[in-house]
MISE-389916 format. One line per 3 residues: for each residue x, y, z of C-alpha. Coordinates in steps of 0.5 Angstrom, whole numbers, plus 500, padded with zeros to 3 digits. Each point is the difference from the previous one (the first is absolute). Layout:
<nodes>
X/Y/Z | ...
</nodes>
This chain:
<nodes>
699/194/903 | 502/498/493 | 507/497/499
504/498/493 | 505/495/500 | 503/495/496
502/493/503 | 500/492/499 | 495/496/502
503/495/505 | 494/497/503 | 493/499/498
494/497/505 | 493/499/496 | 494/502/504
493/499/500 | 497/499/492 | 505/505/497
504/504/504 | 507/500/501 | 505/502/506
507/502/497 | 507/501/503 | 504/505/496
507/501/501 | 501/507/498 | 506/505/499
497/506/504 | 497/496/506 | 503/493/500
494/495/501 | 493/502/500 | 494/496/500
493/502/497 | 494/497/498 | 498/500/493
492/499/499 | 498/496/494 | 507/499/498
498/493/498 | 494/501/496 | 502/499/492
497/507/499 | 504/504/505 | 506/504/498
504/498/506 | 500/493/498 | 506/500/496
504/505/504 | 499/497/507 | 502/493/499
507/497/503 | 506/502/497 | 497/506/496
504/507/501 | 494/505/499 | 498/507/502
495/501/505 | 496/506/503 | 498/498/507
495/503/505 | 501/500/507 | 506/501/505
504/496/506 | 499/492/498 | 493/501/497
500/501/492 | 495/498/495 | 502/500/492
497/506/497 | 503/499/493 | 506/495/497
503/500/494 | 505/494/498 | 507/502/498
503/493/499 | 497/493/502 | 506/496/499
496/495/497 | 505/495/497 | 501/498/507
494/496/500 | 504/496/494 | 503/495/505
498/497/507 | 508/501/502 | 500/508/498
493/501/504 | 503/497/506 | 506/504/500
496/506/499 | 495/498/506 | 506/499/504
503/507/498 | 493/503/502 | 500/497/507
507/502/501 | 497/507/499 | 494/499/504
505/498/506 | 505/506/500 | 495/505/498
499/506/504 | 496/507/499 | 505/504/497
504/501/493 | 503/494/498 | 502/502/493
506/495/499 | 496/494/502 | 495/502/496
505/501/494 | 503/493/502 | 493/496/500
498/503/493 | 507/499/497 | 499/493/503
493/498/497 | 502/503/493 | 506/495/500
495/494/502 | 495/502/495 | 505/501/494
504/494/502 | 507/503/498 | 503/497/506
500/494/504 | 495/500/506 | 506/498/504
504/506/499 | 494/505/500 | 498/497/507
507/500/503 | 501/507/498 | 494/503/502
501/496/507 | 507/503/501 | 498/507/497
493/500/505 | 505/499/506 | 504/506/498
495/505/499 | 497/498/507 | 506/502/503
504/493/500 | 505/501/495 | 505/494/501
508/502/499 | 502/495/495 | 505/504/496
506/496/503 | 502/496/506 | 498/504/507
507/498/503 | 505/501/495 | 497/503/494
501/495/495 | 495/500/494 | 502/494/496
499/493/501 | 495/496/504 | 496/503/506
495/498/505 | 494/505/501 | 498/501/507
493/501/500 | 498/503/506 | 506/504/501
500/503/492 | 507/499/499 | 504/495/496
507/497/502 | 505/497/495 | 502/492/501
507/502/503 | 497/504/506 | 494/496/501
505/494/501 | 504/504/505 | 494/502/504
497/493/500 | 506/497/503 | 501/506/505
492/499/502 | 502/492/501 | 505/502/505
495/505/503 | 493/499/498 | 495/505/502
493/496/501 | 496/506/499 | 503/501/493
495/498/494 | 501/501/493 | 496/498/493
505/499/495 | 500/500/492 | 505/498/496
502/505/494 | 504/499/494 | 503/507/498
495/500/494 | 494/499/505 | 503/506/505
501/504/494 | 492/499/498 | 499/502/507
504/506/500 | 497/502/493 | 493/499/503
501/505/505 | 503/505/497 | 498/500/492
495/505/498 | 493/497/501 | 498/501/492
506/495/499 | 499/495/506 | 500/494/496
505/502/495 | 506/495/502 | 502/493/498
503/495/505 | 501/492/499 | 494/495/502
504/498/506 | 501/507/502 | 493/502/499
498/494/505 | 505/503/506 | 497/507/498
493/498/500 | 501/496/507 | 503/506/503
495/505/498 | 494/496/503 | 504/499/506
502/507/501 | 493/503/499 | 496/495/504
505/500/506 | 500/508/500 | 493/500/500
499/494/505 | 495/496/497 | 498/496/494
494/501/495 | 495/495/497 | 501/503/493
507/498/500 | 498/493/502 | 495/499/495
505/503/495 | 505/495/502 | 495/495/499
499/502/492 | 507/502/498 | 504/496/495
507/497/503
</nodes>
């Protein structure tokens, strides 16, 4: 059976002399693994369209979990990603996240998020720190882990400094947290554990924007460098804790990222 799909190549494995096993994140079918015979040959029409980070149109033959690539046509290579090791590392992290969360069903918004993020990395219009954090919080939101960060979950306050409860997905203003901490000191709960990120008003606004903005304008916000540090930490902590594990590509990104 022949199936036509468009998708982003998020993983490749070289086989034999010239074959390539690819994992494609598609809008129609979620993640699909397919064998591209002869794709690594310099004469192959599949060479340019089956590399990692390539967004391509594919004709697949097979069914279930066994597919072969019959035809492949490149739509976008995001070639400029390879201009820097930092950008390459960040793109690798995004693809590993997709590999970890991919299921065999339609994932239109997650694919759009990944494509927009790779485009932003390739064009270098925004800092990698901003792209990474916005991707992380929007990815968690699309996966069903949308946090409530518009206002304090106790008093509904919207201005000032806040504390972001990573596991609970809520924010708390400084006054409400002080009162709650004092109460818990008198009646401590030994089973209660929290991972807390401090948020300035600017960092909280960036989180909210990343959750609710149109995907095509995901990175179109400005905050101070200090706010960006807090926003970046919150985005990373939130995604990793909601997914329940870390990523080797994230460790590599951190090892090459500029301070």
